[in-house]
N, C-alpha and C positions, 0 to 999 in steps of 0.2 A: 504493500500500500504506500502511496506517495504521502508521507507525513507532512510535507510542505503544504499540500492542499488542505489537509485537516487543520494544520496550524493556522492558516489564513482564515478558515471558516470560524475557528474558535475566537480569533481576534475580532472578526466582524461581529459575531454574536455578543461577545463580552462588551465591546464598545457600544453596540446598539442598546443593550440593556441599560447601561449607565446613562447615555445621552438621552434616551427616550424617557427615562425616569425624571431627569432634570426638566425636560420639556413638559412632561405631565404636571410637574409642580408649578411651572410657569404658565400652565394652561395653553400650551402650544400644541398643534396637531402632531400626530405621530410622524406624518410625512416630513415635517420640518426636521424632526429628530433623525430620520433615516438619511436625509440629504446632508445634514451636518456630520453624521457619522462617516459618510463617504468622503466628505471634504477633509475630515480630520485624519483618517487612517490611510487615505489614498496617496499616490505619488506626489501630488501637489501639497500635501500636508506633512504628517509625520512619517510617511512611507512605512507604516506598520505591516501593510499587506504587500507581499512580494509578487504574488501571481494574480494580478487583477483580471486576467483572462478567464479564470475559473468563475469568479463572481459575475462577470459580464455574461458568460454562457448561461449560468443559472438565471440571470436577470432576463435573458431572452425568453426562457421558459415562462418566467413571470408575466411577460408581456402577452404571450400566447394565452395563458390562463386568464389574464385580465380581459382580453377580447372575448374569450369563451364565456365568461360570466356575464359580460355585457350582452352577448347574444342570448343568454338564458333569460335576461331581464326584458328582452324585446317582445313583450306580450301586448297584443292588441288591446286588451282590457285596460292595462295600465296606461298605455298611450292615449286611450280614448278620454281618460279623466283629465289629461293635461294637453289635449290635442291642439288647442289654440296656442298655448305657450310653446308647445313642442314644434309645430309646423310653422306658424307665422313668426313666433318669437325667435326660434332657433335659426330659421333661414334669414331673417332680417339681421340678426346680430352677426352671423357669419358673413353675410354679404356686405354689410356696411363696414365691418372691420377690414375685410380683404380689399374692398374698393379704396378705402382711405389709405391703407398701407401701400397699395400699388401706386396711388396718385402721389404720395409723398416720396416714395423710393425712386420712382421713374422721373418725376418732375423736379424734385429738389436734389437728390443724390445722383441722378443719372444712371441708375441701374437698368439692366435689360428687363423687359416685361416678364420673362420666365423666372428670373431671379426674384423680382419683386413679388410675383404671384406666389412663389414658394415661401418667401418670408411672410407674406400675408397669411398663408396657411398656418405657419408656425405660431404667429401672434394671435390668431383668431380663437385658438383653443384655450379653455380655462381648466382648472383643476377640479374635477368631480370629487375626488377623495377629500381634498382640503375644505372645499366650500360646504359640502353636505355634512361633514363632520362638525364644523364650527356652527352651522345653522342648527344642527341637531342638538348640540350642547347648549345652545341659547334658547331652545324651544321654539324656533322660528320656522320649522320645516313646513308647517301648514299655514304660515302667514302669506300674504300676497307676494312678498319678495322671495319667500321660500318656494312657492309653487312656480313662479316665473323662472327662478334659477334652476329648478329641477328640469323643467321643460327644455330650456336652452342647453343645459349640460348634457342631457340625453341625446339631443340632436347633434351636439358636437361629438359625442362619443361615437355615434353612428357615422358621422361625416369623415372620421379618420380613415374608414375603409376605402372610399373612393380617392381620398387624398393620397394614401399610400400607393394606390394603383396608378395615380397620375404623375408621380414623381419621375419614373423612368421616361414617361412621355415628354415631360418638360425638359429633361436632359437632352433629348434628341430633337427638340422643337426647331432648333436652328439648322440642323443638317438633314433632316428628313422632311419630305413633303407632307402637307396636311392630309393628303389622301392616305399615305402610308401610316401616319399616326392614327387616323380614323380606323383603318383596317386592323391595325394592331389592337387598338382599344376594343373593337368589335369582337376580335378573336378572343381577347381576354374575357370579355363579358360572356361570350359563348361558352368558354371553358368553365367559367364560374357557374353559369346556368346548368351546364352538363353535370358538373360535380354536385350541384344542389339537387337536381332531379334524381340522379343516381342514389345519392345519400338518402333522399326522402323516401325512396322505396326500400332501401336496404336497412337503414337505421332502425325503423320500428321492428323489423323482423329480428335483427340482432338483439335489440333491447328485450323483446318478449322472450326470446330464448334464454337470455341472461337472467331475467327476473324469475323465470320458472325454476331456476336452480335454487332459489331462496338462500343463496350464499352471499352474504354482504360483501366479502372480499372480492368475489367474482364481479359483482356489480360495480364496485369502486374501480377495479382494474380495467373493466370494460369502458367505463366513463373516461378514464385517462387515455385509453387506447383511441377512442373516438375523437377526443380533443386533439391529441398530438398527431394521430394518423391523418386527420383532415388537414391539419396545418402542414404536414409533410407533403401531402398530395398536391395542395395548391402551390407550395414552394417548388415542387418538381415541374409544375406547368409554367414556371417563370413568374408566378405571383408571390405574394408575401405569406409568411407563416401565419401572421395575425389574421389575414383574411380567411384562411381555412378554419382557424379556431372560432372565429365569429360565426361562420356558416354552421359549424357543428352546434354552437350554442343556440342559434335560431331554430334549428331543426329539433333539438331536444326541448326547447321551450314549449313546443306544441304538444309534447307527450305528457302522459299522466305521471311521469316519473321526474319531472323537472325539479320539483321541490326537494326530492331526495338527492338528486344530482347536486344541487346547490349546497345542500347540507354536507355532502361528502367531500366536495371539491374545495369548499371554503377554506379549510386549514391550509391546504396546499397553496391556494391562491395567495393567502395572506403572507405566507413565508416567502414565496418567490417574488411577490410584489415588493416586499420589504427589501429583498436583495436588489431588485430593479432600482429603487430609489437610492440605495447605497451605491450601486454601480454608477448612477448618474453623478452623485457627489464626488466619486473617485475620479471622474473625468476632468474635474475642475483643477486647473493649475494656478495656485494662488500667486506664484511668482509671475506668471504671464499676465494675470489679471492686474497685478500691481503696476505693471508697465503702462496699461491703458485704462486705469481706474476712471478717469473723467469720462471716457467714452462709455464705459459700462453704466455709470450713473446717468448719463444722458439717455442711453437706451432704456433704462428702467423707467425714467420719467416719461419718455415718449410712449412706451408700452402702456403704462398706467393711464395716461391721458387719452390715448387713442381708444383703448378698450372701454374705459369708463364712458367716453363720449358715445361710442357705438351702442353700448347697452342702454344708456340713458335715452337716446333717441328711439331705440327699439321699444322700450317700455312705454315711452310717450306715445308712440304709434299704436301700441296695444290698448291705449286709453287710460292708463293709470296716471296718477298725479306725480308731481315732482319729488315728493318724499320717497315714495316707493321706487321711483326711477333712480334716484341718487343712491339709495341703500343697495339696490340690486347691482347698479353699475360698479360700486366699490367692491362688492362681494365677488364679482366676476372679472376683476381687473388684472388678475395674475396670468402667467403663462402656465399651462397645465401639463400633466404627466404625459399625455399623448403627444405633446409637442416634442418631448425628448425621444419618443419612438420615431416620430416623423423626421426629427433631426438626424437620427442614426441612419435612416433610409436615405436621406438627402446627402449625408456625408459620404456614404458608400457610392453614391451616384455623382459625386463631384461638386456638390454644393457645400457651403460652410467649411471652406478649406482654412487650415492654419489657425491664426489668431481669431478669425471671425467665429469659429466654433467655440473657442474659449469665452469670447465676449457674450455669445448667446447663452451658454451654460451659466455663466456668472449672473447675467441680468435676469435669467429665468428663476434661478434660485433666490435671488433677492426679492423678486416680485412675490414669490410664494412666502418667503419669510415676512414680508410686509402685510400679507393678507389678514392675519388675525387682528393686527392693530387697526387696519382700515375698517374692518367690519365692526370693531368695537367703537370706533369714532364715527361710524357712518350716520347714526341718528342725529348727532349735532351738526355734522356736515350737511345732512339732508334738510335740517331746519333752515340752514343758511341758503341751501339751494332752492327750497320752496319759496323763499322770499325773493330770490333773484330770477327764478324761472317762472314765467307766467304763460301757461298753456291754456288755450280756450277749451273748455269742457265740451266733449262730444258725446256725453252720456245723457240720454233722455230720462228725466226723473218725473215721478208723480209726487209733487209737493204736497205735504200734509196741510190740512186746514189750519189757517192762522188762529182760529178760535179754540183750538184744542186746549183742554185744561184737565189736570189729573190723569194724564195719559202715561203710558210706559214707553220708554225709549229702548229699542233693541239694537245694541252695537254688534254687528256681524250677522250676516244672513247665510251662514252655513247650515249644517244639519240641525244643530241646537236652536239657532235663530229661527229657522223655518218651522220647526215643531212648536216653539213658543208662540210664534205669530199665529199659527193655525189654532192653537188653544184659545188665545186671546180673542181671535175673531169669532170663534164659536160661543165664547162667553160674553161677547158684546163689549169688551174692554178696549178702548181706543189705544192705538200704539203708533209709533213712528220707527222706521228702520234706518240705520246708518250703515253704509257698506262701501268698501273701497274697490271691489271688483266690478269693473264697468260692465262686463257681460252679465253678471248676476243682477246688477241694477237695472239693466235694460229688460231682462226677462221678468223681474219682479214688477217693474212698472207696467209692462204689457199685461200682466195678470191683475193689475189694479191695486197693487200694494202701495201704501204710503211710504215711499223710500227716498232717501237723500244720498247722493254720492258725496262722500266726504270723510275726512279723518276725525275720529271721535275725540282725539286729543286736542283739536283746534277749537278755540273759543267761538269763532264765528259759526262753525258748523253746529256746535252744541246749541247756540242761541237760535239758529235757524230751526232746529228740531224742538224748540220750546223747552229747554232745560229749566228755565225759571218757573214754568207752570206745571212741569211734570211731577208725577207722584213718585216715580222711580226709574231706574235705568239698569239694564242687565247687560253685562259685558260677556259676550259669547264669541270673542275673537281669539285667534291663536297666536297673537303677537304679544309676548309678556311685557316688553318695553312700552308699546303703545297702550296696553291696558293700564300700566302704572301711571303713565302720563295722563291718560284719560280720566282715571279716578281722581287724580289731583286737580285736574281742570274742572271736573264736575263739582267737586266739593268747594272749590274756590268761588264758582258762580252761584251755586245754590246749596248751602250747607245742610238744608233740611231734606233734600231728596234722598230716597232710599236707594242704596247702591248694592247690587248683587253681582258678584264676580265669579265666573267659572275659570278655574286654572287647572293645568295639568299636573303641577308639581306642588307638593306639600311645603317645600321650602319657601314658597312665596306667600304663605298665609299671613305671617306676622307683618311682612312688608306691606301687603295690601291693606290689612287692617290699620296699620299705622298711617297709611295715606288717606284713610277715611272710609274704606269699604265697610258696609254694615254686615254683609254676609259673604263669606268666601266659600265656594264649593270646589274642593279639590277632587278631580276625577278619580285619582288613584285611591283615595280614602272612601269615596262613595261606592266604588266598586267593592272595596273590602267590606263595607257595611252590608251591602247587598248579599255578598257571599256569606257573611257571618249570620245574617238574618235567616237565610234559607237553610243553613246548616243546623241552627238551633230549632227551626221548625221540624226538621227531620228527626230531631231528638225529642220532639213533642214538648218542648218548653212552652209554658203558657204565653199567649200572645202579649198579655200586658207586661210581662217581664222582658220580653224581646223588645217591645216598643220603649220600655223604660231604659233599657241598655242603649238603644239607638239615640234616644233623646239626650242621655248624658254625654254620649260620644260627641254629638253635634253641639250640644250646649257648652262643652268645654273646648270648643274649637279643635276637636280631634286631638285633644291633649294626650290621651292614652296611646293613640296610634303613633303620635310623634314622640312618646316617651317624656311628655312634659308635665303630666299630673297623675295623681292616684285616685281621682274622684270617682272612678267607676267601680272601685273594689266592692262596696256593699252590694251592688246589683250582681256582680260577678260571683260573689260568695253565695248568694241565694240560688243562682243558676247551678253552681257546683253542688249545693245541697240537694237540689231537685234531681240532678243527674245521679247522685248516689242513692237517694231514697226512693225514686220511682216517680210516676206521674199519672195524671188522669187524662183521658182522651175520649172523644165521642166518635161513634161510627153510625152512619146513616144507612138504613136498609132500603135500598131502592126498589122500584117496581121490577118484579121478576127475579129478585135476588133469592138465592137458594135458601138462606136461613128463614125466610118468611114461611110461616105455617109450622115451624118446628118449635118445640119448647126449649127452655134453657137447659133442661136435663138432657134432651137429645143432643144439643150442641156440645155440652160438657166443656165449655171454654176454660174453666179452671183446671180441669184434669189434662186437657190437651195442649193448652197454651200458657197456663199459669196466670191468666187474666180473670178478673172478677167483674161481673156486671152489677154495679151498685144502684143503678136506676135506669128506667126506660121512659122516654118522653114520647107521648102519642098525641099529636095535635096540641090541645090546650091542657091535657091531663098528664100528670107525672106519676110514675109508679116507683116508689123507693123500695130497696131491698127485695126485689122480686124473687119468688121461690123457683124450685126446679120445674114446677108444672106451668110456669108462666109461658104463654104462647106468643111468639114474635109475629108481628104483622108487617106488611109493606108500609113504608113511610115512617117506621119507628126510628127513634134516635137512641142508641145504646150508649150508656155512660160507663166506661171501663176504667179500672184501676189496676196498675201492674208496673213492673219495672219496664224500662225503655225497650229492652230486648223482647220481653214477653208481649208488650203492646204491638211491636212489629209482627210477631208471630200470630197474634190474634187477628190483626188486620189481614194478613195473608190468608189465614184460615177462613175468615168470614167472606173474603172475596172469591176464593177458589173452591173451598170445601176440602182442601188437602191439608194434612197436618203431619208433623214429624213425631213419631212415637218416641218412647224413652231410648230406644236403641237406634233411632234415626230412620226406622222403616216408615214408609208412608202409610197413611190410613185414611179412609174415607169418612164421611159424615155418617 
């Protein structure tokens, strides 16, 4: 065994653990840690790794697996939910960025069109891994900026496939005729289509054979075979490895086994992707960068400005306001991981020669390092932008009546907002909706809903919704920062209004209460309470004790669930006593039920299940302590007393007529 390779891998893993731990403490994405690891241990840093080729080889497998998992996520149902942001937003962002880059590089710097187009490809891509990780940590995945970012990022991830295919075409653009290029591109497309059709017929057959073995190891190995085999096949046809892996993922996404494939392949993808980012960091030569640091800084500034501008314009065209546009623009301003993949393809084909490659790697890494700080500062920068950017609204609203008083304001027209509006409409309670999604506003207005397009944290929008005359406001939005700002603005304008806030995270309860919220409903705790309630019902705990437990939990602001108080102990102790001592329960004898017409002696509930009938309720009349000759009739209510286990046995016996004897043998009635 080559111990040098093993030593290099040990150094890579050890340095990764240390640096990623530090990044975690600094609340930086793991991708940043991997890039810094590569810079530190690579030839341009401390030169701790002697054989960088091994790491780069493993990194190429990581790229293949990354494209494979993206193909697995290419589900029509998922894209349908974000189709407008995906199709319109993604194409606009990509097109605007490439056009601006080509115009600047050809008009100002005098580069050829093919070089400018290639650089436009590189700059147009953002980092899916970094952006979604940060937005997820901030709880903004379902916010307007989160949904727009997701749609654009998925479009970019898919666009890398034709971009990789076009790089060899761009290389020969000056020496080969347009007809020859078109023929080659058509042949490549035909090859891809042929592989796709062939695999579409063969892959389901192979998977069905593998699944029938019911051997998990066989399924895992077969998945890796399909991924790497398709990559090797497309590479042998003169196309890229990544294209084959993507096609394999798309085909598997349509199968019933796609979720299991993702579950099995995820650990491998994470390991190899980590090595990919480390390998990118190792490519950076700090000495070379030091020689042209001013150029790198200019490139970083230019990339951030161009990409932010392109995204801001895209979001504006989609119909959103300046705040969402600026926040989204700053989130997508960096150069992404697929740009490194494309850069490798371009370098192999003659682009990015010498120091230009080092300048690109350095500027790309710096834009990624800057992303967490830009996203954190984006709300304040967005406030500045919203004052400077004045876009005419293109959203049709159905303004609420000016005479409304005592109404409810619903901030957010997602699932919760729609359900609340429906209930209020049925109850005849007046309400006004505030929403930032222009599509949702148009659809709601067309349905006759009183809706206003605007930011709930803005004073003018709140006043337009009649916050001074409103009885209450419900925050049903998925943007934590906007919620906090909105609660503060509402209480500043009208301290008497009742504020109910829905939040996903329990950590925000105290903050929102401190800002003036009257009632905070954390989704994760309400889910816990619902589970807790249903579990206690299964144990036949009296309903009044269950409701008392729930009341205490909510009344103490979920203190017990947060470990903040001991107020619920008295109720808990009563429940514990009941679980130990037994309980009382009722059983309704329905029409046609088999116990009807039989006496209690015939049923022998005590002997067969351990339960005792202490009373029978028949209409308005009650029979206490009925004897063995008491005859059960339809519509009777039996009151049973027993342990929890015996109550369950009695219910089963009364429902089916089957019972378990002392030795476990079944017996009939």
